[in-house]
All heavy atoms as TSV, in Angstrom:
chain	resi	resn	atom	element	x	y	z
A	1	MET	N	N	19.677	-12.211	-42.517
A	1	MET	CA	C	18.221	-12.198	-42.659
A	1	MET	C	C	17.644	-10.959	-42.030
A	1	MET	O	O	17.790	-10.811	-40.766
A	1	MET	CB	C	17.608	-13.474	-42.125
A	1	MET	CG	C	16.132	-13.384	-42.191
A	1	MET	SD	S	15.368	-14.856	-41.449
A	1	MET	CE	C	15.206	-15.876	-42.798
A	2	ALA	N	N	17.023	-10.083	-42.675
A	2	ALA	CA	C	16.397	-8.901	-42.148
A	2	ALA	C	C	15.008	-9.163	-41.705
A	2	ALA	O	O	14.274	-9.817	-42.309
A	2	ALA	CB	C	16.439	-7.799	-43.216
A	3	VAL	N	N	14.752	-8.647	-40.497
A	3	VAL	CA	C	13.349	-8.823	-39.997
A	3	VAL	C	C	12.728	-7.415	-39.934
A	3	VAL	O	O	13.286	-6.332	-39.422
A	3	VAL	CB	C	13.414	-9.328	-38.475
A	3	VAL	CG1	C	12.038	-9.321	-37.909
A	3	VAL	CG2	C	14.127	-10.678	-38.435
A	4	SER	N	N	11.591	-7.345	-40.497
A	4	SER	CA	C	10.809	-6.116	-40.518
A	4	SER	C	C	9.659	-6.116	-39.564
A	4	SER	O	O	9.039	-7.174	-39.475
A	4	SER	CB	C	10.352	-5.766	-41.930
A	4	SER	OG	O	9.517	-6.696	-42.373
A	5	LYS	N	N	9.300	-4.940	-39.010
A	5	LYS	CA	C	8.199	-4.968	-38.019
A	5	LYS	C	C	7.236	-3.907	-38.654
A	5	LYS	O	O	7.608	-2.867	-39.152
A	5	LYS	CB	C	8.575	-4.443	-36.667
A	5	LYS	CG	C	9.365	-5.549	-35.999
A	5	LYS	CD	C	9.634	-4.993	-34.538
A	5	LYS	CE	C	10.501	-5.982	-33.808
A	5	LYS	NZ	N	10.612	-5.594	-32.313
A	6	GLU	N	N	5.968	-4.170	-38.450
A	6	GLU	CA	C	4.841	-3.316	-38.887
A	6	GLU	C	C	4.796	-2.177	-37.795
A	6	GLU	O	O	4.725	-2.465	-36.584
A	6	GLU	CB	C	3.560	-3.963	-39.014
A	6	GLU	CG	C	2.436	-3.042	-39.388
A	6	GLU	CD	C	1.128	-3.801	-39.361
A	6	GLU	OE1	O	1.082	-5.058	-39.327
A	6	GLU	OE2	O	0.099	-3.099	-39.366
A	7	VAL	N	N	4.880	-0.902	-38.190
A	7	VAL	CA	C	4.665	0.185	-37.324
A	7	VAL	C	C	3.270	0.779	-37.475
A	7	VAL	O	O	2.919	1.161	-38.575
A	7	VAL	CB	C	5.788	1.266	-37.630
A	7	VAL	CG1	C	5.526	2.495	-36.695
A	7	VAL	CG2	C	7.181	0.632	-37.353
A	8	ARG	N	N	2.553	0.910	-36.390
A	8	ARG	CA	C	1.259	1.528	-36.397
A	8	ARG	C	C	1.287	2.790	-35.580
A	8	ARG	O	O	1.722	2.760	-34.458
A	8	ARG	CB	C	0.167	0.582	-35.868
A	8	ARG	CG	C	-0.032	-0.607	-36.717
A	8	ARG	CD	C	-1.041	-1.627	-36.179
A	8	ARG	NE	N	-1.843	-1.031	-35.159
A	8	ARG	CZ	C	-2.686	-1.795	-34.427
A	8	ARG	NH1	N	-2.888	-3.069	-34.592
A	8	ARG	NH2	N	-3.433	-1.220	-33.371
A	9	ARG	N	N	0.692	3.833	-36.211
A	9	ARG	CA	C	0.660	5.072	-35.364
A	9	ARG	C	C	-0.723	5.225	-34.886
A	9	ARG	O	O	-1.754	4.978	-35.537
A	9	ARG	CB	C	1.002	6.304	-36.333
A	9	ARG	CG	C	2.269	6.174	-36.934
A	9	ARG	CD	C	2.695	7.614	-37.390
A	9	ARG	NE	N	4.090	7.612	-37.898
A	9	ARG	CZ	C	5.190	7.772	-37.195
A	9	ARG	NH1	N	5.127	8.064	-35.937
A	9	ARG	NH2	N	6.334	7.680	-37.744
A	10	LEU	N	N	-0.757	5.429	-33.554
A	10	LEU	CA	C	-2.063	5.515	-32.820
A	10	LEU	C	C	-2.181	6.991	-32.192
A	10	LEU	O	O	-1.208	7.593	-31.855
A	10	LEU	CB	C	-2.038	4.604	-31.598
A	10	LEU	CG	C	-1.806	3.085	-32.005
A	10	LEU	CD1	C	-1.658	2.298	-30.813
A	10	LEU	CD2	C	-2.923	2.607	-32.867
A	11	ASP	N	N	-3.410	7.515	-32.191
A	11	ASP	CA	C	-3.744	8.802	-31.761
A	11	ASP	C	C	-3.639	8.760	-30.118
A	11	ASP	O	O	-3.115	9.780	-29.535
A	11	ASP	CB	C	-5.083	9.320	-32.093
A	11	ASP	CG	C	-5.060	9.760	-33.647
A	11	ASP	OD1	O	-4.050	10.024	-34.170
A	11	ASP	OD2	O	-6.165	9.548	-34.170
A	12	ARG	N	N	-4.181	7.676	-29.502
A	12	ARG	CA	C	-4.216	7.680	-28.074
A	12	ARG	C	C	-3.931	6.227	-27.602
A	12	ARG	O	O	-4.275	5.255	-28.334
A	12	ARG	CB	C	-5.550	8.040	-27.576
A	12	ARG	CG	C	-5.911	9.405	-27.687
A	12	ARG	CD	C	-7.282	9.749	-27.201
A	12	ARG	NE	N	-7.572	11.131	-27.522
A	12	ARG	CZ	C	-8.029	12.007	-26.567
A	12	ARG	NH1	N	-8.146	11.565	-25.319
A	12	ARG	NH2	N	-8.103	13.205	-26.910
A	13	VAL	N	N	-3.156	6.037	-26.573
A	13	VAL	CA	C	-2.849	4.823	-25.953
A	13	VAL	C	C	-2.981	5.014	-24.410
A	13	VAL	O	O	-2.478	5.962	-23.930
A	13	VAL	CB	C	-1.490	4.284	-26.328
A	13	VAL	CG1	C	-1.108	3.016	-25.571
A	13	VAL	CG2	C	-1.362	4.151	-27.745
A	14	ALA	N	N	-3.583	4.127	-23.765
A	14	ALA	CA	C	-3.640	4.014	-22.214
A	14	ALA	C	C	-2.952	2.866	-21.686
A	14	ALA	O	O	-3.112	1.703	-22.230
A	14	ALA	CB	C	-5.120	3.993	-21.802
A	15	ILE	N	N	-1.984	3.114	-20.859
A	15	ILE	CA	C	-1.164	2.165	-20.229
A	15	ILE	C	C	-1.269	2.228	-18.744
A	15	ILE	O	O	-1.162	3.366	-18.168
A	15	ILE	CB	C	0.331	2.177	-20.630
A	15	ILE	CG1	C	0.457	2.058	-22.119
A	15	ILE	CG2	C	1.180	1.197	-19.813
A	15	ILE	CD1	C	1.944	2.271	-22.564
A	16	ARG	N	N	-1.573	1.161	-18.084
A	16	ARG	CA	C	-1.772	1.171	-16.662
A	16	ARG	C	C	-0.766	0.264	-16.066
A	16	ARG	O	O	-0.606	-0.888	-16.338
A	16	ARG	CB	C	-3.120	0.749	-16.216
A	16	ARG	CG	C	-4.302	1.685	-16.793
A	16	ARG	CD	C	-5.680	1.121	-16.290
A	16	ARG	NE	N	-6.656	1.950	-16.905
A	16	ARG	CZ	C	-7.937	1.916	-16.524
A	16	ARG	NH1	N	-8.350	0.909	-15.869
A	16	ARG	NH2	N	-8.832	2.715	-17.013
A	17	PHE	N	N	-0.142	0.811	-14.893
A	17	PHE	CA	C	0.738	-0.046	-14.121
A	17	PHE	C	C	0.173	-0.325	-12.835
A	17	PHE	O	O	-0.499	0.606	-12.144
A	17	PHE	CB	C	2.099	0.787	-13.930
A	17	PHE	CG	C	2.853	1.151	-15.189
A	17	PHE	CD1	C	2.884	2.453	-15.636
A	17	PHE	CD2	C	3.548	0.159	-15.823
A	17	PHE	CE1	C	3.499	2.746	-16.791
A	17	PHE	CE2	C	4.256	0.540	-17.052
A	17	PHE	CZ	C	4.158	1.796	-17.495
A	18	ALA	N	N	0.406	-1.441	-12.264
A	18	ALA	CA	C	-0.251	-1.916	-11.055
A	18	ALA	C	C	0.747	-2.714	-10.217
A	18	ALA	O	O	1.644	-3.305	-10.769
A	18	ALA	CB	C	-1.551	-2.773	-11.294
A	19	GLY	N	N	0.593	-2.683	-8.890
A	19	GLY	CA	C	1.504	-3.409	-7.993
A	19	GLY	C	C	1.077	-3.207	-6.532
A	19	GLY	O	O	0.047	-2.546	-6.315
A	20	ASP	N	N	1.679	-3.852	-5.653
A	20	ASP	CA	C	1.354	-3.865	-4.226
A	20	ASP	C	C	1.891	-2.553	-3.590
A	20	ASP	O	O	1.358	-2.045	-2.673
A	20	ASP	CB	C	1.919	-5.049	-3.459
A	20	ASP	CG	C	1.067	-6.345	-3.745
A	20	ASP	OD1	O	-0.143	-6.171	-4.040
A	20	ASP	OD2	O	1.561	-7.409	-3.713
A	21	CYS	N	N	3.061	-2.192	-3.887
A	21	CYS	CA	C	3.839	-1.085	-3.207
A	21	CYS	C	C	3.898	0.075	-4.037
A	21	CYS	O	O	4.023	0.040	-5.279
A	21	CYS	CB	C	5.226	-1.572	-2.673
A	21	CYS	SG	S	5.087	-2.916	-1.595
A	22	GLY	N	N	3.913	1.320	-3.380
A	22	GLY	CA	C	3.997	2.484	-4.155
A	22	GLY	C	C	5.224	2.894	-4.785
A	22	GLY	O	O	5.303	3.451	-5.940
A	23	ASP	N	N	6.380	2.592	-4.123
A	23	ASP	CA	C	7.690	3.033	-4.686
A	23	ASP	C	C	8.029	2.407	-5.992
A	23	ASP	O	O	8.565	3.076	-6.895
A	23	ASP	CB	C	8.824	2.737	-3.704
A	23	ASP	CG	C	8.710	3.578	-2.435
A	23	ASP	OD1	O	8.023	4.623	-2.423
A	23	ASP	OD2	O	9.294	3.243	-1.396
A	24	GLY	N	N	7.726	1.146	-6.236
A	24	GLY	CA	C	7.938	0.396	-7.443
A	24	GLY	C	C	7.197	1.060	-8.502
A	24	GLY	O	O	7.673	1.225	-9.721
A	25	LYS	N	N	5.933	1.282	-8.310
A	25	LYS	CA	C	5.087	1.868	-9.353
A	25	LYS	C	C	5.458	3.340	-9.707
A	25	LYS	O	O	5.490	3.703	-10.865
A	25	LYS	CB	C	3.629	1.883	-8.918
A	25	LYS	CG	C	3.023	0.519	-8.803
A	25	LYS	CD	C	1.509	0.560	-8.523
A	25	LYS	CE	C	1.329	0.970	-7.034
A	25	LYS	NZ	N	0.023	0.959	-6.576
A	26	GLN	N	N	5.870	4.029	-8.702
A	26	GLN	CA	C	6.489	5.377	-8.943
A	26	GLN	C	C	7.692	5.415	-9.823
A	26	GLN	O	O	7.813	6.131	-10.793
A	26	GLN	CB	C	6.653	6.215	-7.739
A	26	GLN	CG	C	5.380	6.599	-6.927
A	26	GLN	CD	C	5.592	7.294	-5.634
A	26	GLN	OE1	O	6.717	7.293	-5.144
A	26	GLN	NE2	N	4.567	7.716	-5.003
A	27	LEU	N	N	8.575	4.547	-9.582
A	27	LEU	CA	C	9.821	4.417	-10.281
A	27	LEU	C	C	9.539	4.015	-11.737
A	27	LEU	O	O	10.092	4.470	-12.642
A	27	LEU	CB	C	10.778	3.491	-9.570
A	27	LEU	CG	C	12.117	3.188	-10.291
A	27	LEU	CD1	C	12.920	4.548	-10.422
A	27	LEU	CD2	C	12.942	2.125	-9.616
A	28	THR	N	N	8.680	3.014	-11.861
A	28	THR	CA	C	8.294	2.497	-13.126
A	28	THR	C	C	7.615	3.697	-14.007
A	28	THR	O	O	7.960	3.822	-15.084
A	28	THR	CB	C	7.282	1.380	-13.058
A	28	THR	OG1	O	7.863	0.375	-12.310
A	28	THR	CG2	C	6.874	0.849	-14.403
A	29	GLY	N	N	6.803	4.461	-13.417
A	29	GLY	CA	C	6.181	5.507	-14.098
A	29	GLY	C	C	7.203	6.630	-14.504
A	29	GLY	O	O	7.063	7.187	-15.603
A	30	ASP	N	N	8.081	6.880	-13.536
A	30	ASP	CA	C	9.127	7.864	-13.818
A	30	ASP	C	C	10.027	7.412	-15.001
A	30	ASP	O	O	10.303	8.215	-15.925
A	30	ASP	CB	C	9.980	8.067	-12.552
A	30	ASP	CG	C	11.076	9.126	-12.778
A	30	ASP	OD1	O	10.695	10.286	-13.096
A	30	ASP	OD2	O	12.242	8.800	-12.658
A	31	ARG	N	N	10.415	6.225	-15.017
A	31	ARG	CA	C	11.282	5.663	-16.077
A	31	ARG	C	C	10.559	5.585	-17.295
A	31	ARG	O	O	11.068	6.010	-18.528
A	31	ARG	CB	C	11.824	4.308	-15.661
A	31	ARG	CG	C	12.720	4.286	-14.627
A	31	ARG	CD	C	14.086	4.801	-14.902
A	31	ARG	NE	N	14.888	5.028	-13.771
A	31	ARG	CZ	C	15.732	4.131	-13.208
A	31	ARG	NH1	N	15.844	2.943	-13.764
A	31	ARG	NH2	N	16.434	4.465	-12.115
A	32	PHE	N	N	9.204	5.208	-17.307
A	32	PHE	CA	C	8.426	5.160	-18.547
A	32	PHE	C	C	8.237	6.617	-19.102
A	32	PHE	O	O	8.337	6.757	-20.287
A	32	PHE	CB	C	7.109	4.493	-18.180
A	32	PHE	CG	C	6.218	4.405	-19.505
A	32	PHE	CD1	C	6.388	3.342	-20.437
A	32	PHE	CD2	C	5.218	5.235	-19.641
A	32	PHE	CE1	C	5.729	3.334	-21.527
A	32	PHE	CE2	C	4.316	5.157	-20.755
A	32	PHE	CZ	C	4.577	4.182	-21.663
A	33	THR	N	N	7.991	7.565	-18.245
A	33	THR	CA	C	7.840	8.883	-18.680
A	33	THR	C	C	9.121	9.458	-19.371
A	33	THR	O	O	8.988	10.020	-20.485
A	33	THR	CB	C	7.436	9.859	-17.481
A	33	THR	OG1	O	6.213	9.347	-16.969
A	33	THR	CG2	C	7.235	11.304	-17.884
A	34	SER	N	N	10.244	9.152	-18.826
A	34	SER	CA	C	11.441	9.614	-19.381
A	34	SER	C	C	11.709	9.016	-20.686
A	34	SER	O	O	12.133	9.673	-21.666
A	34	SER	CB	C	12.680	9.411	-18.431
A	34	SER	OG	O	12.512	10.013	-17.132
A	35	GLU	N	N	11.518	7.725	-20.853
A	35	GLU	CA	C	11.827	7.072	-22.112
A	35	GLU	C	C	10.855	7.437	-23.145
A	35	GLU	O	O	11.238	7.636	-24.275
A	35	GLU	CB	C	11.758	5.522	-21.958
A	35	GLU	CG	C	12.984	4.945	-21.195
A	35	GLU	CD	C	14.255	5.246	-21.848
A	35	GLU	OE1	O	14.380	5.008	-23.089
A	35	GLU	OE2	O	15.278	5.696	-21.233
A	36	THR	N	N	9.584	7.581	-22.824
A	36	THR	CA	C	8.638	8.019	-23.781
A	36	THR	C	C	8.851	9.404	-24.284
A	36	THR	O	O	8.817	9.661	-25.545
A	36	THR	CB	C	7.183	7.938	-23.191
A	36	THR	OG1	O	6.910	6.678	-22.750
A	36	THR	CG2	C	6.085	8.400	-24.098
A	37	ALA	N	N	9.199	10.346	-23.430
A	37	ALA	CA	C	9.506	11.695	-23.839
A	37	ALA	C	C	10.804	11.772	-24.700
A	37	ALA	O	O	10.867	12.534	-25.587
A	37	ALA	CB	C	9.661	12.590	-22.593
A	38	SER	N	N	11.685	10.872	-24.458
A	38	SER	CA	C	12.990	10.866	-25.254
A	38	SER	C	C	12.757	10.490	-26.748
A	38	SER	O	O	13.544	10.889	-27.590
A	38	SER	CB	C	13.959	10.017	-24.722
A	38	SER	OG	O	13.739	8.586	-24.783
A	39	PHE	N	N	11.625	9.826	-27.004
A	39	PHE	CA	C	11.247	9.440	-28.350
A	39	PHE	C	C	10.319	10.561	-28.996
A	39	PHE	O	O	9.874	10.374	-30.095
A	39	PHE	CB	C	10.508	8.120	-28.436
A	39	PHE	CG	C	11.447	7.031	-28.250
A	39	PHE	CD1	C	11.536	6.397	-27.059
A	39	PHE	CD2	C	12.282	6.569	-29.321
A	39	PHE	CE1	C	12.455	5.241	-26.849
A	39	PHE	CE2	C	13.036	5.408	-29.225
A	39	PHE	CZ	C	13.174	4.863	-27.978
A	40	GLY	N	N	10.103	11.628	-28.214
A	40	GLY	CA	C	9.236	12.815	-28.765
A	40	GLY	C	C	7.766	12.627	-28.596
A	40	GLY	O	O	7.060	13.271	-29.264
A	41	ASN	N	N	7.407	11.635	-27.768
A	41	ASN	CA	C	5.938	11.527	-27.558
A	41	ASN	C	C	5.469	12.398	-26.494
A	41	ASN	O	O	6.182	12.755	-25.496
A	41	ASN	CB	C	5.637	10.018	-27.208
A	41	ASN	CG	C	6.001	9.052	-28.314
A	41	ASN	OD1	O	5.613	9.275	-29.412
A	41	ASN	ND2	N	6.660	7.981	-27.951
A	42	ASP	N	N	4.204	12.872	-26.663
A	42	ASP	CA	C	3.508	13.628	-25.617
A	42	ASP	C	C	2.961	12.613	-24.609
A	42	ASP	O	O	2.537	11.620	-24.873
A	42	ASP	CB	C	2.384	14.494	-26.140
A	42	ASP	CG	C	2.855	15.583	-27.039
A	42	ASP	OD1	O	3.974	16.119	-26.786
A	42	ASP	OD2	O	2.133	16.096	-28.009
A	43	LEU	N	N	3.018	12.999	-23.296
A	43	LEU	CA	C	2.648	12.101	-22.253
A	43	LEU	C	C	1.950	12.892	-21.144
A	43	LEU	O	O	2.432	14.015	-20.752
A	43	LEU	CB	C	3.830	11.433	-21.724
A	43	LEU	CG	C	3.663	10.427	-20.552
A	43	LEU	CD1	C	2.918	9.196	-21.042
A	43	LEU	CD2	C	4.895	10.027	-19.867
A	44	SER	N	N	0.871	12.372	-20.630
A	44	SER	CA	C	0.305	12.927	-19.469
A	44	SER	C	C	-0.039	11.877	-18.454
A	44	SER	O	O	-0.273	10.677	-18.950
A	44	SER	CB	C	-0.965	13.717	-19.780
A	44	SER	OG	O	-2.028	12.853	-20.349
A	45	THR	N	N	0.074	12.146	-17.168
A	45	THR	CA	C	-0.092	11.048	-16.206
A	45	THR	C	C	-1.231	11.468	-15.245
A	45	THR	O	O	-1.411	12.665	-14.993
A	45	THR	CB	C	1.174	10.763	-15.371
A	45	THR	OG1	O	1.477	12.011	-14.747
A	45	THR	CG2	C	2.367	10.303	-16.203
A	46	LEU	N	N	-2.015	10.460	-14.853
A	46	LEU	CA	C	-3.041	10.686	-13.848
A	46	LEU	C	C	-2.898	9.720	-12.756
A	46	LEU	O	O	-3.166	8.509	-12.917
A	46	LEU	CB	C	-4.396	10.474	-14.535
A	46	LEU	CG	C	-4.726	11.388	-15.789
A	46	LEU	CD1	C	-5.898	10.912	-16.462
A	46	LEU	CD2	C	-4.934	12.781	-15.233
A	47	PRO	N	N	-2.381	10.137	-11.584
A	47	PRO	CA	C	-2.204	9.165	-10.479
A	47	PRO	C	C	-3.626	8.808	-9.875
A	47	PRO	O	O	-4.599	9.567	-9.900
A	47	PRO	CB	C	-1.508	9.942	-9.395
A	47	PRO	CG	C	-1.863	11.386	-9.676
A	47	PRO	CD	C	-2.013	11.471	-11.187
A	48	THR	N	N	-3.719	7.560	-9.480
A	48	THR	CA	C	-4.933	7.081	-8.746
A	48	THR	C	C	-4.486	6.646	-7.423
A	48	THR	O	O	-3.445	5.851	-7.233
A	48	THR	CB	C	-5.653	6.042	-9.585
A	48	THR	OG1	O	-4.826	4.873	-9.849
A	48	THR	CG2	C	-6.225	6.490	-10.865
A	49	PHE	N	N	-5.277	6.833	-6.470
A	49	PHE	CA	C	-4.950	6.437	-5.118
A	49	PHE	C	C	-6.018	5.534	-4.567
A	49	PHE	O	O	-7.190	5.686	-4.811
A	49	PHE	CB	C	-4.843	7.674	-4.240
A	49	PHE	CG	C	-3.859	8.673	-4.636
A	49	PHE	CD1	C	-4.199	9.772	-5.395
A	49	PHE	CD2	C	-2.516	8.454	-4.332
A	49	PHE	CE1	C	-3.245	10.619	-5.821
A	49	PHE	CE2	C	-1.534	9.375	-4.797
A	49	PHE	CZ	C	-2.006	10.520	-5.560
A	50	PRO	N	N	-5.594	4.413	-3.834
A	50	PRO	CA	C	-6.566	3.408	-3.388
A	50	PRO	C	C	-7.513	4.094	-2.274
A	50	PRO	O	O	-7.156	5.159	-1.598
A	50	PRO	CB	C	-5.684	2.342	-2.691
A	50	PRO	CG	C	-4.446	3.006	-2.384
A	50	PRO	CD	C	-4.187	4.072	-3.467
A	51	ALA	N	N	-8.561	3.523	-2.010
A	51	ALA	CA	C	-9.557	3.947	-1.071
A	51	ALA	C	C	-8.900	3.912	0.392
A	51	ALA	O	O	-9.182	4.644	1.194
A	51	ALA	CB	C	-10.816	3.245	-1.155
A	52	GLU	N	N	-8.066	2.883	0.505
A	52	GLU	CA	C	-7.445	2.678	1.864
A	52	GLU	C	C	-6.021	2.179	1.633
A	52	GLU	O	O	-5.681	1.546	0.614
A	52	GLU	CB	C	-8.094	1.729	2.761
A	52	GLU	CG	C	-8.352	0.460	2.075
A	52	GLU	CD	C	-9.216	-0.453	2.962
A	52	GLU	OE1	O	-10.332	-0.210	3.154
A	52	GLU	OE2	O	-8.709	-1.535	3.394
A	53	ILE	N	N	-5.023	2.628	2.403
A	53	ILE	CA	C	-3.689	2.167	2.352
A	53	ILE	C	C	-3.505	0.876	3.187
A	53	ILE	O	O	-3.904	0.799	4.487
A	53	ILE	CB	C	-2.711	3.177	2.805
A	53	ILE	CG1	C	-2.991	4.556	2.078
A	53	ILE	CG2	C	-1.230	2.737	2.673
A	53	ILE	CD1	C	-2.671	4.463	0.582
A	54	ARG	N	N	-3.034	-0.189	2.505
A	54	ARG	CA	C	-2.768	-1.453	3.263
A	54	ARG	C	C	-1.393	-2.015	2.993
A	54	ARG	O	O	-0.796	-1.626	2.052
A	54	ARG	CB	C	-3.792	-2.447	2.785
A	54	ARG	CG	C	-5.254	-2.189	3.096
A	54	ARG	CD	C	-6.127	-3.293	2.600
A	54	ARG	NE	N	-5.992	-3.189	1.144
A	54	ARG	CZ	C	-6.965	-3.943	0.327
A	54	ARG	NH1	N	-7.934	-4.567	0.941
A	54	ARG	NH2	N	-6.837	-3.805	-0.921
A	55	ASP	N	N	-0.899	-2.915	3.813
A	55	ASP	CA	C	0.379	-3.507	3.613
A	55	ASP	C	C	0.124	-4.478	2.417
A	55	ASP	O	O	-0.920	-5.038	2.177
A	55	ASP	CB	C	0.821	-4.350	4.807
A	55	ASP	CG	C	1.232	-3.478	5.985
A	55	ASP	OD1	O	1.806	-2.326	5.647
A	55	ASP	OD2	O	1.159	-3.859	7.163
A	56	PRO	N	N	1.214	-4.719	1.696
A	56	PRO	CA	C	1.053	-5.775	0.614
A	56	PRO	C	C	0.607	-7.139	1.097
A	56	PRO	O	O	0.802	-7.435	2.258
A	56	PRO	CB	C	2.474	-5.827	0.086
A	56	PRO	CG	C	3.170	-4.570	0.420
A	56	PRO	CD	C	2.521	-4.245	1.833
A	57	ALA	N	N	-0.082	-7.834	0.236
A	57	ALA	CA	C	-0.532	-9.247	0.574
A	57	ALA	C	C	0.570	-10.063	1.197
A	57	ALA	O	O	1.659	-10.097	0.698
A	57	ALA	CB	C	-1.145	-9.879	-0.611
A	58	GLY	N	N	0.223	-10.710	2.211
A	58	GLY	CA	C	1.183	-11.639	2.903
A	58	GLY	C	C	2.130	-11.010	3.881
A	58	GLY	O	O	2.990	-11.799	4.527
A	59	CYS	N	N	2.057	-9.780	4.199
A	59	CYS	CA	C	2.793	-9.013	5.135
A	59	CYS	C	C	2.274	-9.221	6.549
A	59	CYS	O	O	1.000	-9.318	6.714
A	59	CYS	CB	C	2.950	-7.633	4.878
A	59	CYS	SG	S	4.129	-7.167	3.523
A	60	LEU	N	N	3.145	-9.278	7.475
A	60	LEU	CA	C	2.668	-9.240	8.928
A	60	LEU	C	C	2.108	-7.875	9.292
A	60	LEU	O	O	2.435	-6.804	8.669
A	60	LEU	CB	C	3.883	-9.634	9.861
A	60	LEU	CG	C	4.508	-10.938	9.624
A	60	LEU	CD1	C	5.773	-10.977	10.421
A	60	LEU	CD2	C	3.570	-12.078	9.921
A	61	LEU	N	N	1.287	-7.850	10.205
A	61	LEU	CA	C	0.653	-6.584	10.600
A	61	LEU	C	C	1.696	-5.531	11.004
A	61	LEU	O	O	2.641	-5.779	11.740
A	61	LEU	CB	C	-0.352	-6.813	11.887
A	61	LEU	CG	C	-1.139	-5.686	12.302
A	61	LEU	CD1	C	-2.051	-5.175	11.230
A	61	LEU	CD2	C	-1.904	-5.997	13.635
A	62	LEU	N	N	1.443	-4.402	10.438
A	62	LEU	CA	C	2.446	-3.235	10.600
A	62	LEU	C	C	3.833	-3.443	10.207
A	62	LEU	O	O	4.733	-2.708	10.704
A	62	LEU	CB	C	2.291	-2.776	12.100
A	62	LEU	CG	C	0.904	-2.438	12.555
A	62	LEU	CD1	C	0.971	-2.134	14.121
A	62	LEU	CD2	C	0.394	-1.268	11.889
A	63	VAL	N	N	4.053	-4.331	9.327
A	63	VAL	CA	C	5.435	-4.493	8.815
A	63	VAL	C	C	5.552	-3.847	7.410
A	63	VAL	O	O	4.855	-4.087	6.513
A	63	VAL	CB	C	5.781	-6.025	8.622
A	63	VAL	CG1	C	7.127	-6.231	7.958
A	63	VAL	CG2	C	5.794	-6.642	9.963
A	64	SER	N	N	6.534	-2.964	7.278
A	64	SER	CA	C	6.704	-2.266	5.971
A	64	SER	C	C	7.490	-3.089	4.971
A	64	SER	O	O	8.303	-3.844	5.386
A	64	SER	CB	C	7.467	-0.929	6.208
A	64	SER	OG	O	6.719	-0.043	7.027
A	65	PRO	N	N	7.251	-2.881	3.687
A	65	PRO	CA	C	8.033	-3.619	2.708
A	65	PRO	C	C	9.487	-3.351	2.791
A	65	PRO	O	O	9.828	-2.340	3.289
A	65	PRO	CB	C	7.450	-3.086	1.434
A	65	PRO	CG	C	6.106	-2.531	1.726
A	65	PRO	CD	C	6.283	-2.016	3.082
A	66	PRO	N	N	10.424	-4.285	2.583
A	66	PRO	CA	C	10.019	-5.609	1.980
A	66	PRO	C	C	9.499	-6.510	3.136
A	66	PRO	O	O	9.999	-6.353	4.338
A	66	PRO	CB	C	11.358	-6.193	1.441
A	66	PRO	CG	C	12.410	-5.481	2.251
A	66	PRO	CD	C	11.833	-4.103	2.585
A	67	CYS	N	N	8.519	-7.302	2.905
A	67	CYS	CA	C	7.976	-8.163	3.945
A	67	CYS	C	C	8.961	-9.149	4.450
A	67	CYS	O	O	9.820	-9.683	3.763
A	67	CYS	CB	C	6.762	-8.896	3.233
A	67	CYS	SG	S	5.475	-7.887	2.620
A	68	LEU	N	N	8.811	-9.307	5.737
A	68	LEU	CA	C	9.836	-10.248	6.355
A	68	LEU	C	C	9.172	-11.616	6.628
A	68	LEU	O	O	8.080	-11.829	6.667
A	68	LEU	CB	C	10.279	-9.715	7.635
A	68	LEU	CG	C	10.920	-8.329	7.695
A	68	LEU	CD1	C	11.061	-7.782	9.099
A	68	LEU	CD2	C	12.225	-8.407	6.883
C-alpha cells in the first residue's frame, strides 16, 4: 500500500528552538542547519541571548549542568 504525502512549498518558515542549557540548543541548531542545507534550502540564523544567565531550573546554587 503506497502512502502519499502532500508537499507544500513555503516562501518563509520560522523555527525556534528553546531549552534550559546553551550547549544542547547550539548542537540542535548546528545539526538542523547542516541537514537543511543538505536539501538545498537557504538558511539564516539569528541568535538571541537572555537578559541574564541563570542555572537551569532545579539546580543547586552555582552548580553547572548536568544538575546533581
